[in-house]
Backbone as a chain_set.jsonl record, in Angstrom:
{"seq": "XXXXXXXXXXXXXXXXXXXXXXXXXXXXXXXXXXXXXXXXXXXXXXXXXXXXXXXXXXXXXXXXXXXXXXXXXXXXXXXXXXXXXXXX", "coords": {"N": [[-13.843, -20.46, 35.784], [-14.337, -18.345, 32.994], [-17.497, -18.408, 31.121], [-17.353, -17.912, 28.442], [-14.718, -18.579, 27.584], [-14.568, -21.405, 27.3], [-15.988, -21.567, 24.773], [-13.765, -20.929, 23.009], [-11.522, -21.971, 20.552], [-8.423, -23.641, 20.261], [-7.234, -23.5, 17.792], [-8.633, -21.148, 16.815], [-7.656, -19.092, 18.613], [-4.815, -19.322, 17.735], [-5.178, -18.29, 15.041], [-6.363, -15.818, 15.447], [-4.023, -14.633, 16.823], [-1.947, -14.971, 14.766], [-3.039, -13.343, 12.549], [-3.072, -10.851, 13.897], [-0.382, -10.407, 14.345], [0.395, -10.25, 11.716], [-0.816, -7.909, 10.857], [0.151, -6.035, 12.465], [2.972, -6.085, 11.64], [2.702, -5.259, 8.906], [1.576, -2.668, 9.08], [3.48, -1.536, 10.56], [5.765, -1.221, 8.824], [4.514, 0.314, 6.766], [4.158, 2.74, 8.244], [7.006, 3.252, 8.828], [7.977, 3.498, 6.311], [6.569, 5.821, 5.61], [7.878, 7.476, 7.478], [10.442, 7.986, 6.702], [12.978, 10.352, 5.91], [14.44, 12.609, 3.413], [17.963, 12.965, 2.725], [19.936, 15.752, 3.561], [21.635, 17.987, 1.516], [24.265, 18.683, 2.346], [24.618, 16.151, 3.98], [24.677, 14.087, 2.298], [27.028, 14.584, 0.947], [26.741, 16.034, -1.535], [27.853, 17.379, -4.6], [27.982, 19.915, -7.13], [29.376, 18.844, -9.522], [30.291, 16.227, -11.831], [31.691, 13.208, -10.562], [34.418, 11.638, -11.897], [33.246, 9.51, -14.084], [30.637, 9.235, -13.094], [27.482, 10.632, -12.444], [24.458, 12.319, -11.449], [22.382, 12.169, -13.38], [22.675, 9.657, -14.326], [21.985, 7.979, -12.307], [20.162, 5.741, -10.173], [18.599, 6.847, -8.292], [17.887, 9.41, -9.346], [15.466, 11.866, -10.147], [14.068, 13.145, -13.01], [13.183, 16.76, -13.759], [15.274, 17.765, -12.216], [15.646, 16.486, -9.575], [15.77, 14.187, -6.622], [15.444, 10.897, -5.274], [16.402, 10.556, -2.796], [17.667, 12.683, -1.724], [17.344, 15.735, -0.599], [16.129, 18.905, -2.0], [16.978, 21.058, -4.838], [18.586, 19.222, -7.642], [21.366, 18.989, -9.653], [21.555, 17.535, -12.873], [23.989, 16.935, -13.712], [25.392, 16.492, -11.238], [26.755, 14.82, -8.266], [26.852, 12.486, -5.53], [27.513, 10.737, -2.359], [25.553, 8.747, -2.235], [25.297, 7.517, -4.813], [24.018, 5.314, -7.163], [24.51, 3.293, -9.674], [22.484, 3.193, -12.739], [20.927, 0.401, -14.117]], "CA": [[-13.404, -20.088, 34.412], [-15.539, -17.716, 32.356], [-18.001, -19.196, 30.156], [-16.834, -17.431, 27.096], [-13.463, -19.274, 27.638], [-15.056, -22.707, 26.769], [-16.152, -21.749, 23.489], [-12.624, -20.46, 22.143], [-10.668, -23.18, 20.267], [-6.952, -23.371, 20.214], [-7.264, -22.941, 16.356], [-9.191, -19.687, 16.807], [-6.595, -18.306, 19.187], [-3.712, -19.137, 16.89], [-5.64, -17.543, 13.804], [-6.146, -14.45, 15.841], [-2.446, -14.184, 16.955], [-1.235, -14.622, 13.556], [-3.53, -12.168, 11.994], [-2.672, -9.678, 14.598], [0.884, -10.193, 13.912], [0.698, -9.63, 10.361], [-1.316, -6.641, 10.827], [1.047, -5.311, 13.105], [3.997, -6.004, 10.707], [2.198, -4.48, 7.67], [1.269, -1.423, 9.607], [4.831, -0.986, 11.006], [6.292, -1.131, 7.52], [3.947, 1.248, 6.216], [4.668, 3.871, 8.943], [8.395, 3.252, 8.649], [8.394, 3.944, 5.075], [6.35, 7.029, 5.47], [8.545, 8.473, 8.295], [11.819, 8.193, 6.166], [13.221, 11.6, 5.269], [15.569, 12.766, 2.394], [19.183, 13.489, 3.328], [20.241, 17.111, 3.123], [22.841, 18.061, 0.391], [25.459, 18.185, 3.124], [24.61, 14.989, 4.648], [24.859, 13.35, 1.139], [28.309, 14.986, 0.41], [26.556, 16.59, -2.876], [28.584, 18.186, -5.222], [27.541, 20.024, -8.555], [29.965, 18.34, -10.775], [30.275, 14.909, -11.747], [32.735, 12.343, -9.972], [34.845, 10.647, -12.835], [31.912, 9.253, -15.172], [29.505, 9.102, -12.295], [26.691, 11.771, -12.243], [23.229, 12.117, -10.957], [21.679, 11.743, -14.556], [23.007, 8.068, -14.551], [21.77, 7.285, -11.149], [18.766, 5.25, -10.144], [17.693, 7.67, -7.499], [17.618, 10.658, -9.979], [14.148, 12.18, -10.817], [14.063, 14.37, -13.888], [14.54, 17.139, -14.364], [16.338, 18.29, -11.118], [15.431, 16.097, -8.152], [16.351, 12.973, -6.099], [14.547, 10.135, -4.223], [17.182, 10.325, -1.63], [18.48, 13.872, -1.207], [16.351, 16.912, -0.687], [16.556, 20.19, -2.88], [17.453, 20.828, -6.346], [19.744, 18.451, -7.897], [21.871, 19.095, -10.995], [21.952, 16.288, -13.605], [25.615, 16.697, -13.56], [25.855, 16.47, -9.955], [26.981, 13.728, -7.69], [26.823, 12.22, -3.972], [27.863, 9.46, -1.808], [24.537, 7.671, -2.51], [25.171, 7.352, -6.375], [23.887, 4.017, -7.564], [24.42, 3.28, -11.369], [21.394, 2.489, -13.31], [21.273, -0.781, -15.212]], "C": [[-14.652, -19.672, 33.741], [-16.317, -18.477, 31.329], [-17.526, -19.263, 28.6], [-15.434, -18.369, 26.572], [-13.515, -20.641, 27.006], [-15.305, -22.797, 25.419], [-14.875, -21.448, 22.464], [-11.947, -21.802, 21.92], [-9.273, -22.803, 20.0], [-6.671, -22.796, 18.702], [-7.41, -21.559, 16.192], [-8.188, -18.843, 17.53], [-5.304, -18.145, 18.302], [-3.995, -18.329, 15.563], [-5.644, -16.251, 14.28], [-4.672, -13.697, 16.219], [-1.827, -14.014, 15.717], [-1.667, -13.452, 12.678], [-3.131, -10.846, 12.569], [-1.217, -9.331, 14.405], [1.224, -9.898, 12.748], [0.166, -8.41, 10.189], [-0.363, -5.765, 11.263], [2.466, -5.154, 12.226], [3.774, -5.139, 9.636], [2.017, -2.983, 8.121], [2.692, -0.775, 9.978], [5.72, -0.606, 9.812], [5.975, -0.05, 6.999], [4.4, 2.626, 6.886], [6.007, 4.132, 8.829], [8.634, 3.832, 7.393], [7.934, 5.464, 4.903], [7.172, 8.088, 6.372], [9.948, 8.777, 7.723], [12.017, 9.604, 5.422], [14.387, 11.569, 4.275], [16.591, 13.359, 3.299], [19.246, 14.962, 2.838], [21.355, 16.913, 2.147], [24.145, 17.855, 1.306], [25.654, 16.876, 3.568], [25.035, 13.82, 3.587], [26.157, 13.518, 0.362], [28.066, 15.486, -1.317], [27.603, 17.542, -3.357], [27.835, 18.488, -6.62], [28.107, 19.606, -9.738], [30.089, 16.922, -10.566], [31.585, 14.162, -10.945], [33.095, 11.259, -11.118], [33.659, 10.598, -13.842], [30.76, 9.194, -14.404], [28.765, 10.478, -12.19], [25.17, 11.48, -12.054], [22.227, 11.608, -12.065], [21.611, 10.32, -14.809], [22.578, 7.307, -13.344], [20.377, 6.891, -10.918], [17.883, 6.167, -9.33], [17.113, 9.068, -7.972], [16.212, 10.638, -10.54], [14.137, 13.36, -11.695], [13.088, 15.34, -13.612], [15.637, 17.541, -13.534], [15.907, 17.936, -9.622], [16.049, 14.583, -7.949], [15.348, 12.332, -5.384], [15.173, 10.32, -2.941], [17.665, 11.642, -0.916], [17.595, 14.973, -1.537], [17.005, 18.169, -1.445], [16.663, 19.879, -4.356], [18.706, 20.228, -6.64], [20.28, 18.59, -9.465], [22.009, 17.54, -11.571], [23.342, 15.807, -13.808], [26.195, 16.637, -12.243], [26.497, 15.081, -9.57], [27.033, 13.692, -6.15], [27.305, 11.001, -3.836], [26.716, 8.405, -2.002], [24.31, 7.282, -3.931], [25.087, 5.799, -6.541], [23.77, 3.974, -9.2], [23.245, 2.455, -11.786], [21.741, 1.452, -14.218], [21.119, -0.4, -16.658]], "O": [[-15.724, -20.277, 33.781], [-15.652, -19.249, 30.637], [-17.379, -20.219, 27.839], [-15.219, -18.74, 25.418], [-12.613, -21.013, 26.255], [-14.994, -23.805, 24.785], [-14.97, -21.699, 21.262], [-11.791, -22.63, 22.817], [-9.001, -21.696, 19.536], [-5.99, -21.793, 18.492], [-6.605, -20.835, 15.605], [-7.878, -17.796, 16.961], [-4.779, -17.043, 18.138], [-3.056, -17.734, 15.035], [-4.981, -15.431, 13.645], [-4.33, -12.541, 15.968], [-1.177, -12.988, 15.514], [-0.855, -12.695, 12.146], [-2.887, -9.867, 11.863], [-0.838, -8.163, 14.313], [2.285, -9.303, 12.557], [0.682, -7.726, 9.306], [-0.019, -4.803, 10.577], [2.992, -4.042, 12.191], [4.61, -4.267, 9.4], [2.403, -2.123, 7.33], [2.957, 0.393, 9.694], [6.412, 0.405, 9.931], [6.876, 0.724, 6.675], [4.929, 3.513, 6.217], [6.293, 5.324, 8.715], [9.51, 4.694, 7.332], [8.608, 6.273, 4.264], [7.182, 9.293, 6.123], [10.595, 9.716, 8.185], [11.31, 9.933, 4.471], [15.205, 10.65, 4.28], [16.36, 14.029, 4.305], [18.659, 15.318, 1.816], [21.921, 15.831, 1.988], [24.969, 16.978, 1.043], [26.796, 16.415, 3.569], [25.623, 12.8, 3.945], [26.435, 12.843, -0.63], [28.935, 15.365, -2.18], [28.143, 18.373, -2.627], [27.2, 17.614, -7.209], [27.607, 19.845, -10.837], [30.031, 16.39, -9.458], [32.555, 14.908, -10.815], [32.404, 10.264, -11.338], [33.199, 11.626, -14.337], [29.724, 9.089, -15.061], [29.439, 11.451, -11.851], [24.698, 10.435, -12.502], [21.364, 10.774, -11.792], [20.67, 9.797, -15.405], [22.766, 6.091, -13.302], [19.456, 7.568, -11.376], [16.679, 6.299, -9.555], [16.253, 9.734, -7.395], [15.767, 9.717, -11.225], [14.19, 14.491, -11.212], [12.024, 14.885, -13.192], [16.78, 17.669, -13.972], [15.816, 18.742, -8.697], [16.642, 13.936, -8.812], [14.432, 12.98, -4.878], [14.447, 10.24, -1.95], [18.0, 11.67, 0.268], [17.141, 15.114, -2.672], [18.218, 18.375, -1.472], [16.495, 18.802, -4.929], [19.754, 20.554, -6.084], [19.533, 18.274, -10.391], [22.443, 16.582, -10.931], [23.746, 14.662, -14.008], [27.415, 16.723, -12.105], [26.75, 14.267, -10.458], [27.234, 14.73, -5.52], [27.537, 10.228, -4.765], [27.01, 7.212, -1.914], [23.244, 6.763, -4.262], [25.986, 5.079, -6.105], [22.938, 4.639, -9.817], [22.997, 1.327, -11.361], [22.689, 1.538, -14.998], [21.357, -1.224, -17.542]]}, "num_chains": 1, "name": "protein.A"}
């Protein structure tokens, strides 16, 4: 058995394993979030007119003046898509 192996405690091994797992999970989440892409207008079934009383201007994903957090391209405040989420 190598001499360095005698100096490693079970607690040290557990601490290193848990730290490695935490770093791996954190890094994976950050890369996953960065890799997310916006949907195209077609994928989101976007239309330039409201659906009933639902419209982009009242959606939580809408970014004034003409953008969306989930759909790429220029968005009309009066538009609508299948990702609509009513703001509180």
